[in-house]
DRENLUMMAR-158966 format. One record per residue (C-alpha): residue in three letters; x, y, z. Coordinates in steps of 0.001 Angstrom, whole numbers, plus 500000, padded with zeros to 6 digits. Layout:
BEGIN
alaXYZ/...
This chain:
BEGIN
met324498690902935287/asp320958692017935965/leu319218694122933308/asn317596696244936017/arg320761697001937953/pro322968700056937370/trp326128699541935312/gln329225701699935145/leu331956701563932499/val335522701979933781/asp338595702141931573/gly341964700539932101/leu341547698742935434/val340661695273936627/gly337045694657937655/gln334108692317937350/trp330755691825935644/arg328360688940935200/leu326682687784931998/glu323860685422932890/asn321806685213929682/gly321701686270926039/his319646689432926658/ile322256690713929086/glu325024689673926680/arg323474691760923880/arg323045694782926151/ala326693694456927203/ser327715694331923559/arg325757697536922808/leu327295699218925857/leu330851698287924951/gly330594698859921215/pro330753702719921077/trp333962702749923153/arg335787700353920815/leu337296698683923836/ala339920696021924028/asp338950692728925617/gly337499692977929124/pro337370690636932091/val334355688511932949/pro334368687743936689/cys334459683972936667/arg337272681525937316/ser337692678281935429/phe339117675501937575/ala339517673089934646/asn338936672906930884/asp335227672415931567/pro332587675200931595/ser330705673449934393/gln333704674066936667/cys333749677812936066/leu332466679932938981/trp331508683601939197/asp333866685603941415/asp331198686101944085/thr330960682259944252/thr327150682365944086/thr326592680529940815/val328263677943938630/val328525679225935056/asp326217676563933667/ser322775677906932705/tyr324354680481930376/lys327853680473928932/asn329374681857925744/phe332887680436925509/ala334706680426922182/asn335490676996920736/gly338257675315922724/phe337681677403925852/pro337927677547928819/leu341589676588928757/ser343021676693932257/asp346591676191930980/ile346415679784929669/gly344872681111932877/asn341961680723935289/cys340301684069934455/val337739684583931692/his337849687514929235/tyr335078688992927078/ser336376689593923545/val335441692754921633/gly336062692870917882/gly337433690337915414/ser336285686791914862/leu335836686223918613/asn333638689299919168/gly331310688668922101/lys332920685349922970/trp334594684347926231/thr338216683204926302/ser340758682320928987/gly343489684603930291/asp345892685370933083/cys344367686717936310/lys347319688927937228/gly349164691891935784/gln346858692684932868/ser344842695937932974/met341542695973931090/ser338428698069930732/phe335544696604932676/val331911697051933719/cys330857697319937386/glu327515695880938469/leu325851697185941625/pro323252695216943607/ala319645696387943340/thr318302698456946230/phe315487700899947089/glu315488704677947367/asp316177705763950936/ala317694708791952683/cys320058706633954760/ala323776707306954333/asn324776703674953755/asn322362702054951283/tyr323515698798949695/gly321820695679948344/gly318377696544949717/ser319574697386953237/cys320513700481955230/tyr323402700256957698/thr323988702479960745/phe326870702554963243/his326428703056966988/asp328280703646970259/pro329122700672972503/leu326400698512974100/pro326211694845975171/phe324684692424972651/ser321125692360974023/asp320973696161974405/ala322474696652970943/gln319791694409969417/ala317091696354971261/ala318503699621969877/cys318452698205966335/glu314839697109966766/gln313926700736967527/glu315176701488963979/cys312999698647962634/gly316081696554962077/asn318407694057963718/leu322071693722964407/val323598693250960978/ser323578689842959314/ile326301689369956684/asn325266686830954092/ser327780687181951266/phe331358687997950402/leu330194691169948632/glu328243692462951642/asn331223691761953900/arg333489693653951504/tyr331119696636951458/leu331110696877955266/asn334873696440955382/gln335216699512953167/leu332983701537955509/ile334754700547958720/gly337978702481959244/gly340485701589961936/ser339451704580964072/met335860703275964227/gly336922700217966198/asp335592696677965998/gln331839696340965432/leu329410693869967006/ile327364691923964423/gly324200689862964796/ala325853686443964873/ser326252684193967880/phe327162680575968583/ala324550678436970331/thr327236675708970357/pro330803675753968935/asp329418674329965668/ala326102676182965417/leu326219679779964171/arg322943681708964033/trp321954685193962865/ile319564687157965073/asp317294688008962094/gly316957684367961000/ser319186684670957904/asp320804681564956471/his324305680498957469/ser325893679961954049/phe328605682636954439/leu331265682310957137/asn334193684702957565/leu335852683795960868/asp339434684901961442/pro341340681581961319/ser344085682924963584/val341691683743966452/pro339890680787968091/val336192681369968797/his335954680916972576/ser333104683400973077/his329417683354972200/cys329124686602970163/leu331034687881967125/val332489691239966069/phe333657692553962708/ser337360693437962962/ser338469696950962028/gly342107695825962120/gln342840698493964727/ser344474696133967233/gly346883694706964685/val346063691184965892/glu342825690284964123/val342607690526960324/lys340555693517959101/gly337209692412957727/lys337247689057959522/trp335026688053962464/tyr336159686925965903/gly334533686109969249/val333815688438972175/asp331900688200975433/cys328250689097974734/gly328158691190977918/asn330980693486976814/ala329899696935975614/thr330977697058971956/arg330310699361969012/phe327719697786966713/ile326095697864963268/cys322335697892962693/glu320725696790959422/arg317176697559958290/pro315378697216954924/ala315957700157952565/gly312827702076951493/leu310976700803954545/gly308574703726954966/glu306517703601958154/cys308283701775960986/asn306794699554963687/pro309661699023966157/his307666696487968179/ala307364693907965413/pro308561690476966631/val312023689224965679/thr312351685682964336/val315456683825965490/ala316753681002963319/pro317114677544964867/ala320624676224965357/pro321658674523962095/thr323073671058961718/asn326657670675960586/pro326651668414957491/ser329789666501956659/asn330114667692953008/cys331358664182952204/asn331531663722948402/gln330192667196947647/tyr331000668212944053/met332795671486944859/leu333286673293948194/met334075677021948076/ala336051678673950894/pro335237679487953622/gly333595676383955025/ile333755673297957213/ile334281669591956528/thr333838666712958962/ser333813662942958925/pro330271661563958492/asn328157661621961700/tyr330652663912963505/pro330839664412966499/asn329431660872966743/asn331502657971965430/tyr331777657511961677/asp330636654222960100/asn332790651391958813/asp333849651310955141/val333451655050954636/ser334916656623951483/cys334726660436951288/thr336313662994948981/tyr336214666735949724/arg337200669026946827/ile337990672470948260/asn338340675583946088/thr338864679305946371/ile338954682061943740/gly341731683857941916/ser345259683807943282/tyr344342682849946871/asn345643679716948559/ile343617677500950902/leu344299677300954637/leu342962673993956021/gln342768673809959830/phe341980670506961536/thr340517671462964908/ser339626667930966069/phe341101664617964904/ser340551661047966157/thr340598658009963844/glu341760654403964097/leu345540654587963818/lys346902653521960395/asn343578651981959312/asp341184654944959042/val343208657527957148/val342801661117955985/ser344933661912952919/val345515665488951729/tyr346506666511948184/asp347732669885946913/gly345307670474944037/asp342341668712942430/ile344362665747941157/val345032662796943460/asn348493661374942731/arg351996661041944142/gln353102664469942909/thr350275666330944735/phe350364664199947910/lys350865666245951114/gly350449663526953741/asn348441660783955462/phe346980661423958924/ser345444659018961429/gly345200658371965171/asn344613660990967873/leu346219664250966737/glu346488667750968162/pro345067670578965976/phe347183671216962866/ser347043673225959642/leu348003672782955984/val348277675375953190/ser347849674703949467/ser350194676100946816/gly347262677100944581/asn343513677616944780/met342506673946945056/met342964671196947648/thr341578667652947909/val340945665708951138/val340213661949951037/phe338971659918954030/asn338750656120954048/ser337830653852956951/asp338171650076957156/ala335581647452958151/gln335915647785961950/asn336686650029964933/gly335282653446964115/ala336078656632966076/gln334805660187966468/gly336559661325963306/phe337626664850962398/lys336511668416961890/ala338342670983959755/arg337707674582958709/phe339012675957955404/phe339603679564954366/ser340915681658951496/tyr344478682534952415/ala346816685181951044/gly349913684200953076/gln352947682335951893/
């Protein structure tokens, strides 16, 4: 929660708020006190009985620099959600609770922005929707508004646009393109930390659109590939509160990023990509990698191996259903030259382990992982 952002109190529903330091905690306490509320939800998920493994719902920050758990909490056996207690001996403290089926009062936090007459003002940007043009012409039209084709850099921004785009509006071209199958870039030079590709639709084309769900094939709110030369409806984004506009200002294009392996990363939040080290070049001998994949709330994880080539029986990828590696969570060993395949977790965690022996390396593997609401 940011002290300078607007807050709104809502009664009897499920929502989210962030408490990032003691000053914000005290303001929240003053806000909640006059309503004599029952406990309310705090939007973080605890993946274990360890505060350092508790993440805010927007996945941006580990709850580490500031936390206010009651003694003995978090306790993931009770539930993965965190509640803010009001009244009694635990007043102002955070406890664990079930994520489903419990209605609570809550506080909404809106991102900071600037005053602007635009109709769609969110998070410091204004968004406009336009009739179909090819990618290059659409970008030129956005530049005349002192903007660019939209770059979507967070789950929350994607959710906001998904709420604006109705099925009748059709799919919308966004400012992302693939220089290579593994190198996504945004036309305005934004970073590439957020990825929301539709896992059911392979990306065979260079440009991406935001699905309205109108066709019934692509998932609403996900991105999928189109031919850049096709005339498509599109979204422009410009800074809110811009004032005087110079439409001829140069546009900086980000260089194609590398695709790091994520070998032995502490915690990987969906969506994302894992590969064997050095992929698509051969991995080294005696490699030992663990990939701990997580998503939030009640989602499962869909893990899609799109390329797989290891030394048969000797260089092995093992997959486990959860964050514990044992016989009970074991889903399978995989090695050799395999066609693309997918695995789904039963909960919101999955662990992948890759070990190679002392000789005969190969190209290795690449896999994408997504939050998944299917069965």
